[in-house]
LOZABA-851787 format. One record per residue: x, y, z of N, C-alpha, C, O in turn. Coordinates in steps of 0.02 Angstrom, whole numbers, padded with zeros to 5 digits, always signed. Example, Ala and Ser with C-alpha at 12.3 -4.5 7.8 and 13.67 -1.06 7.14 Angstrom:
+00660-00284+00390+00615-00225+00390+00660-00165+00390+00712-00166+00423
+00642-00112+00354+00684-00053+00357+00645+00002+00394+00670+00057+00402
***
This chain:
+01601-01519-01598+01569-01522-01510+01493-01501-01539+01480-01460-01583
+01451-01537-01503+01386-01519-01508+01365-01503-01434+01399-01528-01390
+01323-01472-01420+01286-01456-01353+01226-01427-01358+01212-01387-01403
+01179-01447-01305+01113-01425-01309+01094-01361-01259+01101-01365-01198
+01072-01305-01291+01071-01238-01245+01010-01253-01211+00958-01275-01235
+01026-01237-01141+00980-01237-01078+00942-01173-01086+00962-01117-01099
+00886-01193-01076+00821-01140-01075+00836-01086-01021+00836-01026-01033
+00848-01113-00963+00853-01069-00912+00904-01033-00912+00904-00978-00884
+00953-01054-00942+01022-01009-00937+01021-00951-01004+01054-00899-01010
+00974-00981-01048+00975-00939-01112+00913-00876-01068+00917-00818-01087
+00875-00888-01029+00836-00842-00991+00877-00800-00953+00872-00738-00958
+00924-00831-00909+00970-00786-00871+01005-00738-00914+01010-00680-00894
+01038-00761-00992+01057-00706-01028+01020-00664-01049+01043-00608-01057
+00957-00675-01065+00901-00633-01094+00901-00579-01040+00928-00525-01053
+00870-00587-00975+00867-00556-00915+00927-00492-00918+00921-00431-00916
+00978-00532-00922+01043-00474-00927+01051-00443-00980+01086-00393-00970
+01035-00449-01033+01034-00410-01092+00978-00360-01090+00984-00306-01120
+00918-00377-01051+00865-00318-01042+00870-00274-00981+00849-00216-00981
+00898-00304-00930+00908-00261-00872+00977-00228-00862+00989-00194-00812
+01020-00239-00908+01085-00222-00915+01125-00214-00853+01170-00172-00850
+01111-00257-00799+01152-00269-00741+01128-00356-00710+01076-00386-00720
+01191-00381-00669+01168-00453-00649+01117-00437-00592+01074-00479-00577
+01123-00377-00558+01078-00362-00493+01003-00362-00518+00956-00390-00489
+00999-00315-00595+00928-00305-00616+00905-00379-00650+00846-00395-00659
+00952-00411-00665+00929-00489-00707+00905-00519-00622+00849-00543-00613
+00939-00514-00586+00930-00564-00530+00865-00543-00509+00822-00587-00504
+00847-00472-00495+00782-00450-00471+00731-00470-00519+00682-00496-00494
+00730-00463-00585+00684-00490-00619+00662-00568-00634+00611-00592-00659
+00721-00597-00609+00698-00668-00618+00691-00703-00551+00688-00763-00539
+00691-00641-00505+00664-00671-00431+00715-00737-00403+00697-00791-00380
+00791-00708-00415+00840-00757-00394+00890-00711-00365+00884-00650-00364
+00950-00748-00337+01002-00713-00310+01045-00698-00359+01044-00729-00412
+01091-00642-00346+01141-00634-00415+01203-00676-00410+01242-00673-00457
+01218-00719-00354+01257-00781-00366+01221-00830-00405+01261-00868-00432
+01158-00843-00420+01132-00887-00458+01136-00860-00534+01145-00897-00582
+01130-00801-00538+01140-00766-00611+01207-00781-00634+01223-00804-00689
+01249-00764-00577+01328-00779-00608+01338-00838-00624+01370-00849-00675
+01312-00890-00585+01320-00966-00588+01298-00993-00655+01331-01036-00685
+01237-00966-00679+01207-00985-00740+01242-00963-00804+01250-01000-00853
+01261-00900-00800+01299-00864-00849+01369-00906-00858+01395-00922-00911
+01394-00919-00785+01464-00955-00814+01448-01033-00847+01479-01058-00895
+01402-01058-00817+01396-01120-00855+01377-01107-00935+01398-01148-00976
+01344-01061-00951+01318-01061-01014+01379-01030-01058+01374-01032-01119
+01434-01002-01029+01486-00990-01062+01530-01051-01074+01556-01057-01129
+01541-01095-01029+01574-01163-01035+01538-01202-01089+01575-01236-01124
+01471-01203-01104+01432-01253-01140+01447-01211-01204+01463-01247-01252
+01446-01152-01216+01461-01138-01284+01535-01116-01294+01551-01094-01350
+01576-01118-01251+01648-01104-01267+01673-01037-01290+01718-01024-01329
+01632-00998-01258+01660-00922-01281+01625-00878-01215+01581-00894-01175
+01664-00819-01221+01654-00777-01162+01596-00732-01182+01600-00706-01237
+01534-00716-01139+01486-00697-01164+01475-00632-01129+01444-00586-01155
+01505-00629-01062+01493-00563-01020+01577-00547-00998+01620-00589-00986
+01586-00477-00998+01654-00440-00986+01637-00405-00937+01578-00390-00934
+01688-00379-00876+01691-00330-00845+01680-00264-00887+01700-00256-00945
+01644-00218-00847+01634-00145-00865+01642-00100-00811+01588-00075-00794
+01684-00084-00783+01688-00031-00730+01669-00088-00670+01700-00140-00660
+01613-00064-00637+01600-00099-00584+01549-00141-00603+01534-00181-00559
+01515-00145-00659+01470-00175-00683+01491-00227-00736+01549-00247-00730
+01454-00256-00791+01462-00301-00840+01443-00278-00906+01410-00227-00914
+01462-00311-00947+01434-00298-01013+01429-00365-01063+01462-00414-01046
+01394-00369-01117+01396-00416-01158+01444-00404-01218+01447-00358-01259
+01479-00462-01209+01531-00473-01276+01506-00474-01355+01445-00476-01355
+01528-00473-01409+01490-00480-01452+01458-00540-01473+01408-00544-01509
+01500-00604-01439+01455-00672-01433+01402-00650-01397+01350-00652-01429
+01395-00623-01324+01345-00620-01298+01291-00585-01315+01234-00602-01297
+01303-00531-01353+01256-00494-01388+01219-00541-01443+01158-00538-01447
+01257-00586-01489+01224-00627-01531+01188-00678-01496+01128-00683-01511
+01210-00718-01451+01171-00751-01426+01102-00729-01381+01054-00767-01373
+01107-00665-01355+01061-00648-01321+00999-00628-01376+00940-00633-01359
+01015-00610-01429+00965-00586-01477+00935-00661-01499+00874-00660-01508
+00967-00723-01507+00935-00761-01521+00891-00797-01455+00839-00829-01460
+00923-00783-01400+00883-00805-01344+00815-00763-01341+00767-00800-01331
+00801-00705-01347+00758-00674-01341+00697-00690-01400+00639-00678-01385
+00711-00713-01457+00683-00747-01502+00654-00826-01482+00597-00847-01493
+00712-00863-01451+00676-00925-01422+00629-00921-01366+00580-00957-01360
+00643-00883-01331+00587-00865-01279+00537-00850-01278+00498-00864-01233
+00520-00803-01349+00454-00782-01361+00428-00845-01394+00375-00862-01367
+00443-00876-01431+00414-00935-01464+00405-00984-01412+00362-01027-01423
+00435-00988-01362+00424-01043-01305+00356-01012-01266+00311-01050-01249
+00352-00947-01254+00297-00920-01232+00242-00934-01266+00193-00958-01236
+00242-00921-01339+00190-00928-01376+00172-01019-01374+00118-01043-01358
+00219-01050-01391+00200-01122-01380+00166-01145-01313+00114-01178-01312
+00198-01125-01258+00154-01122-01189+00085-01104-01195+00042-01141-01172
+00066-01037-01232+00013-01010-01227-00038-01059-01277-00097-01069-01262
-00015-01079-01322-00046-01105-01369-00080-01185-01330-00137-01205-01337
-00031-01215-01296-00047-01282-01260-00077-01267-01211-00117-01310-01191
-00073-01202-01169-00126-01198-01115-00186-01189-01143-00235-01212-01113
-00193-01154-01205-00265-01134-01237-00296-01197-01254-00357-01201-01251
-00261-01251-01273-00288-01306-01308-00310-01355-01248-00349-01402-01253
-00282-01337-01199-00291-01385-01133-00366-01341-01107-00417-01371-01089
-00361-01285-01108-00425-01240-01085-00428-01241-01003-00479-01224-00973
-00381-01258-00977-00372-01260-00910-00333-01203-00864-00273-01194-00875
-00364-01169-00817-00332-01112-00790-00287-01135-00734-00310-01146-00677
-00221-01143-00750-00175-01193-00713-00109-01142-00708-00112-01090-00741
-00057-01155-00674+00027-01131-00671+00032-01062-00635+00017-01058-00575
+00047-01022-00661+00065-00955-00626+00064-00900-00673+00091-00901-00728
+00022-00841-00643+00011-00777-00688+00038-00724-00638+00014-00718-00581
+00085-00689-00660+00110-00625-00633+00078-00577-00654+00065-00571-00714
+00056-00525-00599+00032-00467-00615+00061-00397-00580+00084-00400-00523
+00059-00351-00607+00077-00286-00579+00028-00236-00578-00018-00239-00618
+00032-00190-00537-00013-00122-00544+00021-00074-00498+00062-00085-00454
-00012-00005-00524+00020+00056-00478-00014+00040-00421-00053-00008-00418
+00001+00081-00369-00009+00056-00293-00089+00069-00286-00119+00022-00260
-00123+00117-00302-00203+00113-00292-00215+00070-00323-00237+00030-00282
-00217+00040-00382-00249-00005-00409-00221-00078-00366-00263-00117-00344
-00161-00088-00357-00159-00147-00301-00183-00149-00246-00195-00204-00222
-00198-00094-00211-00230-00080-00151-00311-00076-00158-00346-00085-00108
-00344-00060-00233-00406-00079-00234-00441-00119-00270-00502-00127-00270
-00389-00152-00312-00415-00206-00360-00385-00278-00326-00420-00328-00318
-00332-00275-00313-00290-00331-00315-00319-00377-00261-00330-00435-00280
-00334-00362-00199-00368-00409-00144-00437-00441-00182-00445-00502-00186
-00478-00401-00206-00532-00439-00224-00523-00480-00294-00564-00524-00303
-00480-00470-00340-00457-00503-00405-00428-00569-00366-00460-00622-00370
-00379-00567-00336-00330-00625-00319-00387-00675-00289-00400-00731-00312
-00420-00640-00227-00467-00695-00185-00510-00722-00241-00519-00783-00236
-00536-00698-00287-00576-00712-00349-00543-00777-00377-00571-00831-00382
-00483-00764-00393-00452-00807-00440-00425-00873-00396-00415-00926-00424
-00415-00864-00327-00401-00915-00284-00453-00974-00282-00441-01034-00277
-00521-00939-00288-00576-00977-00262-00602-01009-00329-00627-01065-00322
-00601-00982-00396-00620-01011-00453-00566-01048-00479-00583-01088-00522
-00502-01046-00467-00459-01076-00499-00401-01092-00452-00349-01059-00457
-00408-01149-00399-00368-01171-00352-00296-01180-00375-00247-01162-00341
-00293-01212-00445-00237-01233-00468-00189-01178-00505-00138-01195-00533
-00208-01114-00502-00173-01046-00518-00155-01019-00470-00192-00999-00425
-00070-01014-00473-00025-00976-00418-00029-00905-00457-00024-00900-00518
-00039-00851-00412-00049-00774-00437+00003-00744-00383+00006-00754-00323
+00050-00698-00433+00098-00670-00388+00080-00599-00426+00065-00594-00485
+00084-00549-00378+00069-00474-00370+00131-00441-00351+00172-00464-00312
+00134-00372-00389+00185-00327-00362+00163-00256-00385+00115-00248-00423
+00193-00213-00364+00169-00150-00356+00222-00112-00433+00283-00122-00434
+00194-00080-00480+00238-00031-00524+00203+00007-00550+00146-00009-00566
+00229+00075-00564+00210+00135-00583+00196+00113-00664+00231+00072-00694
+00132+00152-00693+00107+00118-00759+00165+00117-00809+00166+00070-00849
+00214+00163-00812+00259+00152-00871+00307+00091-00849+00328+00049-00889
+00323+00092-00781+00376+00038-00770+00325-00029-00790+00355-00074-00819
+00258-00039-00779+00225-00085-00774+00218-00111-00847+00215-00173-00852
+00215-00075-00907+00210-00072-00974+00282-00110-00997+00280-00159-01034
+00343-00083-00972+00412-00105-00989+00412-00182-00966+00434-00229-01000
+00384-00188-00903+00391-00252-00868+00351-00316-00913+00372-00374-00913
+00295-00295-00946+00262-00343-00989+00306-00352-01041+00332-00408-01049
+00322-00301-01084+00362-00302-01143+00432-00340-01132+00462-00366-01179
+00457-00340-01065+00514-00378-01046+00503-00451-01040+00547-00491-01057
+00442-00471-01015+00415-00535-01003+00426-00539-00924+00428-00596-00899
+00433-00483-00881+00449-00496-00805+00392-00495-00771+00397-00501-00710
+00318-00488-00805+00269-00495-00778+00218-00511-00833+00231-00485-00888
+00158-00552-00829+00117-00575-00869+00073-00518-00891+00058-00515-00951
+00050-00472-00850-00009-00410-00854+00003-00365-00810+00025-00376-00754
-00015-00296-00840-00002-00241-00792-00063-00213-00786-00103-00217-00833
-00079-00181-00728-00151-00134-00723-00109-00058-00726-00071-00037-00682
-00125-00025-00787-00093+00042-00786-00162+00089-00787-00219+00068-00784
-00137+00167-00792-00191+00202-00810-00171+00269-00851-00112+00281-00859
-00214+00307-00875-00199+00357-00913-00270+00416-00889-00324+00398-00867
-00253+00474-00898-00302+00518-00891-00355+00541-00949-00339+00532-01008
-00410+00567-00933-00464+00590-00992-00426+00643-01037-00438+00647-01097
-00379+00683-01006-00345+00733-01057-00270+00716-01070-00232+00756-01096
-00251+00648-01047-00183+00650-01066-00166+00572-01058-00161+00541-01005
-00159+00546-01129-00152+00461-01145-00086+00440-01133-00041+00473-01160
-00070+00393-01100-00012+00346-01093-00006+00313-01153-00049+00274-01174
+00057+00329-01189+00080+00293-01237+00081+00208-01227+00109+00183-01178
+00056+00177-01266+00044+00094-01255+00084+00067-01317+00053+00069-01370
+00162+00034-01318+00166+00011-01370+00120-00039-01424+00061-00056-01414
+00158-00058-01481+00127-00105-01517+00153-00172-01474+00198-00177-01432
+00102-00227-01504+00127-00291-01480+00089-00303-01414+00097-00361-01392
+00052-00264-01378+00011-00267-01332-00066-00263-01325-00097-00218-01354
-00095-00307-01288-00170-00310-01289-00194-00265-01225-00168-00272-01170
-00251-00216-01240-00274-00192-01199-00359-00206-01165-00405-00222-01202
-00366-00199-01105-00434-00207-01081-00456-00166-01039-00427-00166-00984
-00503-00126-01046-00530-00062-00995-00559-00109-00939-00586-00162-00953
-00552-00085-00872-00556-00106-00811-00615-00061-00791-00675-00078-00788
-00592-00009-00780-00649+00057-00745-00630+00115-00746-00570+00128-00740
-00670+00154-00753-00654+00230-00740-00656+00255-00661-00695+00229-00621
-00610+00309-00643-00595+00323-00590-00594+00405-00574-00544+00439-00584
-00644+00427-00553-00646+00489-00545-00600+00523-00487-00584+00486-00441
-00583+00571-00486-00534+00619-00432-00565+00676-00419-00602+00703-00460
-00550+00702-00351-00579+00746-00312-00504+00799-00295-00446+00785-00308
-00526+00851-00266-00451+00900-00246-00469+00889-00169-00526+00891-00146
-00417+00878-00135-00420+00876-00061-00405+00944-00039-00376+00978-00082
-00419+00976+00022-00413+01028+00032-00418+01019+00116-00455+00977+00143
-00375+01062+00151-00380+01071+00221-00451+01088+00232-00485+01109+00184
-00479+01081+00296-00538+01092+00309-00555+01172+00338-00610+01196+00351
-00488+01203+00342-00490+01270+00346-00475+01321+00282-00464+01381+00289
-00477+01291+00230-00470+01318+00154-00524+01353+00153-00571+01336+00188
-00527+01405+00114-00582+01454+00101-00642+01413+00057-00701+01430+00056
-00617+01364+00025-00662+01321-00025-00676+01275+00007-00711+01242-00031
-00673+01246+00056-00679+01197+00088-00762+01187+00089-00786+01131+00077
-00796+01232+00102-00869+01213+00105-00907+01213+00035-00968+01202+00032
-00874+01225-00013-00899+01208-00092-00925+01131-00108-00897+01077-00099
-00990+01148-00135-01005+01085-00164-00971+01070-00240-00985+01014-00262
-00942+01099-00270-00899+01092-00332-00857+01157-00336-00879+01210-00314
-00812+01152-00357-00762+01196-00375-00715+01175-00453-00715+01125-00489
-00684+01229-00456-00649+01216-00532-00567+01236-00499-00549+01266-00449
-00524+01198-00562-00455+01205-00550-00420+01282-00542-00374+01302-00508
-00464+01314-00589-00430+01391-00590-00450+01422-00519-00425+01476-00508
-00492+01396-00469-00494+01430-00412-00430+01417-00366-00430+01443-00311
-00381+01380-00383-00322+01360-00344-00266+01383-00369-00211+01357-00360
-00279+01438-00405-00206+01480-00446-00166+01487-00396-00110+01462-00397
-00187+01520-00348-00129+01544-00277-00103+01492-00228-00055+01503-00190
-00143+01424-00232-00121+01385-00186-00058+01334-00206-00048+01316-00264
-00022+01314-00154+00021+01273-00165-00008+01187-00164-00051+01161-00130
+00035+01161-00215+00014+01085-00231+00057+01046-00186+00110+01066-00161
+00023+00977-00174+00057+00931-00160+00047+00876-00222-00011+00860-00238
+00106+00846-00257+00117+00815-00311+00133+00734-00302+00160+00712-00250
+00118+00696-00350+00157+00635-00353+00242+00657-00387+00256+00704-00425
+00282+00610-00360+00347+00622-00382+00363+00642-00460+00338+00615-00509
+00421+00706-00460+00428+00729-00537+00453+00659-00563+00482+00617-00528
+00439+00655-00626+00454+00603-00689+00396+00564-00685+00383+00538-00739
+00348+00548-00629+00309+00503-00637+00247+00522-00689+00234+00583-00692
+00207+00478-00729+00163+00492-00769+00117+00536-00744+00102+00585-00778
+00087+00526-00683+00033+00572-00636+00069+00647-00629+00032+00696-00638
+00117+00656-00617+00142+00709-00599+00154+00761-00672+00156+00823-00675
+00160+00709-00729+00181+00765-00780+00100+00779-00811+00090+00824-00852
+00037+00729-00780-00017+00747-00800-00046+00809-00761-00085+00846-00791
-00030+00819-00702-00058+00877-00648-00027+00938-00686-00061+00985-00705
+00045+00931-00695+00066+00992-00728+00041+01020-00791+00036+01081-00802
+00024+00971-00832-00004+00990-00901-00078+01013-00879-00097+01064-00908
-00120+00987-00836-00184+01008-00830-00181+01073-00803-00210+01122-00827
-00143+01071-00750-00137+01147-00717-00136+01206-00761-00179+01250-00766
-00071+01196-00798-00063+01236-00850-00119+01235-00915-00121+01286-00949
-00152+01194-00928-00201+01199-00969-00254+01240-00948-00290+01266-00991
-00265+01250-00879-00310+01296-00847-00287+01367-00838-00325+01406-00810
-00231+01386-00858-00176+01447-00850-00157+01451-00780-00159+01504-00748
-00136+01389-00752-00111+01404-00682-00042+01367-00690-00034+01308-00702
+00003+01415-00680+00078+01378-00676+00071+01352-00604+00043+01385-00560
+00101+01288-00591+00098+01247-00526+00151+01274-00484+00208+01282-00505
+00132+01287-00427+00175+01295-00375+00157+01238-00340+00103+01225-00313
+00215+01201-00344+00229+01122-00307+00267+01116-00252+00327+01110-00264
+00248+01116-00184+00300+01121-00127+00308+01048-00093+00345+01040-00045
+00277+01008-00115+00277+00945-00085+00270+00887-00132+00220+00890-00168
+00308+00838-00138+00311+00771-00180+00308+00713-00126+00340+00706-00073
+00255+00669-00158+00252+00599-00115+00206+00560-00158+00158+00580-00190
+00236+00487-00152+00201+00451-00212+00146+00420-00180+00100+00399-00216
+00143+00414-00118+00076+00381-00083+00019+00419-00073+00029+00469-00039
-00029+00413-00089-00097+00458-00074-00105+00484+00005-00117+00540+00028
-00096+00426+00034-00102+00430+00104-00052+00485+00126-00067+00524+00171
+00006+00486+00095+00052+00529+00134+00033+00599+00110+00038+00646+00149
+00013+00609+00050-00024+00665+00028-00074+00696+00050-00083+00755+00036
-00120+00658+00093-00167+00681+00116-00150+00705+00195-00180+00749+00226
-00090+00662+00219-00065+00680+00283-00044+00755+00273-00058+00797+00315
-00013+00770+00219+00020+00842+00218-00042+00882+00210-00041+00938+00235
-00095+00864+00180-00156+00908+00169-00179+00929+00235-00190+00988+00245
-00187+00882+00284-00216+00879+00348-00173+00925+00392-00196+00950+00444
-00110+00937+00371-00061+00981+00402-00066+01056+00381-00035+01103+00406
-00111+01059+00329-00123+01121+00308-00065+01147+00256-00053+01207+00256
-00026+01103+00212+00030+01112+00181+00010+01116+00098+00051+01113+00053
-00046+01122+00092-00066+01141+00030-00141+01097-00009-00190+01078+00023
-00133+01088-00077-00200+01055-00103-00178+01006-00131-00118+01005-00141
-00217+00950-00153-00192+00893-00212-00252+00862-00232-00307+00861-00204
-00227+00833-00298-00289+00800-00330-00282+00724-00297-00228+00695-00291
-00352+00692-00274-00334+00631-00239-00407+00592-00283-00468+00604-00284
-00362+00537-00318-00422+00482-00343-00461+00438-00307-00442+00415-00254
-00506+00427-00327-00559+00390-00273-00543+00310-00264-00558+00286-00210
-00511+00265-00315-00493+00205-00311-00436+00194-00264-00383+00226-00269
-00449+00143-00211-00395+00133-00166-00377+00195-00121-00321+00207-00099
-00440+00239-00107-00439+00304-00062-00416+00278+00001-00361+00290+00026
-00475+00233+00029-00472+00229+00099-00495+00286+00135-00529+00333+00113
-00472+00277+00203-00496+00322+00259-00470+00396+00235-00413+00404+00213
-00509+00439+00242-00498+00522+00238-00487+00542+00314-00528+00532+00359
-00423+00573+00322-00394+00600+00384-00447+00643+00399-00485+00660+00354
-00456+00666+00470-00506+00721+00497-00459+00780+00472-00398+00777+00465
-00496+00830+00462-00462+00901+00439-00455+00898+00375-00426+00947+00351
-00475+00843+00328-00463+00859+00260-00540+00842+00225-00574+00792+00238
-00556+00892+00183-00625+00909+00142-00599+00883+00069-00552+00909+00041
-00634+00831+00044-00651+00810-00032-00689+00856-00081-00750+00851-00078
-00672+00886-00111-00728+00937-00151-00712+00908-00228-00655+00893-00245
-00764+00904-00269-00778+00881-00333-00759+00942-00388-00775+01001-00381
-00726+00916-00438-00720+00980-00482-00741+00983-00542-00741+00930-00572
-00758+01029-00570-00812+01047-00628-00786+01010-00699-00820+00995-00748
-00707+00999-00685-00664+00970-00745-00675+00897-00763-00661+00868-00816
-00705+00871-00706-00723+00790-00714-00662+00763-00720-00656+00714-00758
-00611+00785-00688-00540+00732-00688-00558+00656-00676-00578+00631-00623
-00546+00622-00737-00549+00542-00717-00478+00503-00756-00444+00521-00803
-00475+00455-00722-00419+00410-00749-00453+00350-00769-00500+00325-00738
-00426+00328-00826-00449+00266-00862-00401+00212-00842-00341+00214-00856
-00431+00169-00812-00393+00101-00779-00389+00048-00833-00441+00041-00865
-00339+00010-00850-00350-00041-00892-00286-00075-00891-00232-00048-00881
-00299-00156-00908-00247-00211-00923-00213-00200-00974-00241-00167-01017
-00151-00219-00984-00116-00222-01045-00062-00301-01033-00029-00316-00983
-00070-00334-01087-00028-00396-01089-00008-00416-01151-00037-00393-01200
+00053-00467-01160+00075-00466-01222+00035-00500-01275+00008-00553-01260
+00027-00473-01337-00023-00518-01390+00001-00609-01387-00038-00656-01389
+00052-00610-01384+00084-00681-01386+00052-00724-01341+00050-00784-01355
+00018-00699-01271-00007-00722-01218-00082-00723-01214-00115-00755-01172
-00107-00681-01267-00175-00681-01270-00225-00728-01275-00285-00714-01271
-00192-00806-01287-00234-00858-01289-00228-00895-01226-00258-00949-01225
-00195-00878-01174-00177-00903-01110-00237-00907-01059-00243-00857-01023
-00280-00956-01049-00329-00953-01009-00315-00921-00934-00358-00892-00902
-00246-00932-00912-00241-00905-00850-00218-00818-00862-00200-00790-00810
-00218-00789-00907-00213-00724-00913-00283-00699-00924-00307-00652-00892
-00319-00735-00974-00390-00715-00972-00438-00716-00928-00487-00679-00933
-00426-00766-00872-00448-00776-00804-00437-00701-00763-00483-00670-00736
-00369-00681-00764-00342-00633-00717-00381-00567-00753-00402-00522-00717
-00390-00565-00824-00418-00496-00842-00490-00497-00810-00510-00448-00779
-00527-00553-00818-00590-00548-00814-00601-00543-00736-00649-00510-00715
-00555-00578-00688-00570-00563-00635-00550-00482-00603-00577-00460-00552
-00509-00451-00634-00491-00370-00631-00550-00332-00646-00572-00285-00613
-00579-00359-00710-00637-00318-00720-00701-00336-00668-00747-00296-00664
-00702-00385-00638-00749-00389-00600-00736-00353-00536-00782-00325-00505
-00671-00353-00514-00658-00305-00459-00668-00226-00477-00684-00183-00436
-00659-00217-00534-00674-00147-00558-00743-00124-00559-00763-00068-00543
-00786-00185-00586-00859-00163-00573-00880-00159-00497-00926-00124-00477
-00841-00198-00460-00849-00196-00385-00853-00130-00351-00896-00113-00311
-00791-00088-00378-00783-00030-00338-00779+00047-00374-00767+00100-00344
-00791+00041-00438-00792+00093-00483-00839+00089-00523-00887+00050-00520
-00823+00146-00578-00878+00169-00625-00865+00133-00701-00807+00129-00721
-00906+00113-00731-00896+00068-00800-00851+00104-00836-00849+00166-00839
-00803+00057-00871-00753+00087-00918-00801+00124-00977-00856+00102-00994
-00770+00179-01003-00803+00205-01062-00761+00216-01125-00767+00263-01164
-00711+00157-01129-00678+00143-01186-00634+00097-01183-00609+00087-01128
-00615+00062-01234-00594+00000-01233-00520+00003-01227-00487-00049-01225
***
């Protein structure tokens, strides 16, 4: 018996293998869990073997499922490469491009970039989402997004796996936010060592920027006293406004600074390097190149020129 493997069903199996759950696959594919289950059932009927088995409350791939999933990953990679080359040969910016970025990049860069893409390339559909830097890189590697805007700091680099292309977008300086009643609030400039006795408001534990903050403070001989955790800078500034500590606040996407909060530059010149990453096999896609250029333009409009590629 011969059968034709359905590309969308292979894509569903690949998503299950990458995400490890039906719900994760559904989220990555932007479909319902029912749709994922239906595609997997059809694929099992086509190949005549069980590909997925119950595993507690979740599922796991059978040996046959693992084998077919490994082939599916290679097939989908080749399809993406073929699509990239066809798109490059045609030279038109059409279709869809999926971009992700950490929250301040999404707020500070995406409105300008997406508006520019819609104006210059009306046949290109742009889908954007928020992802923290490490999650964004994983999403690019999995193929869940075409391009991610990520960051690292001048004194702490973000590991970028092989197989990805990078383009610097801008450098983003950061200041320390203080309550207006803080003894250092009137300074034109200060140093991190001046905050050795202060409590800090930080990004959530486990995030790259949290690890950077702890690393940076310890490099200045300060053992961090982190009292509050918040992912959004606006929430952090609200805590500062209430007099509950100090925090590092980058300038990109900062927006309105609440009354009662003072921003003071730091002698250590804390800077974030912000750049785009995408898969090397998509490098020739005009839609990806157009998205990168739009992000660069947005970076030039709001930040300092990038100092490294």
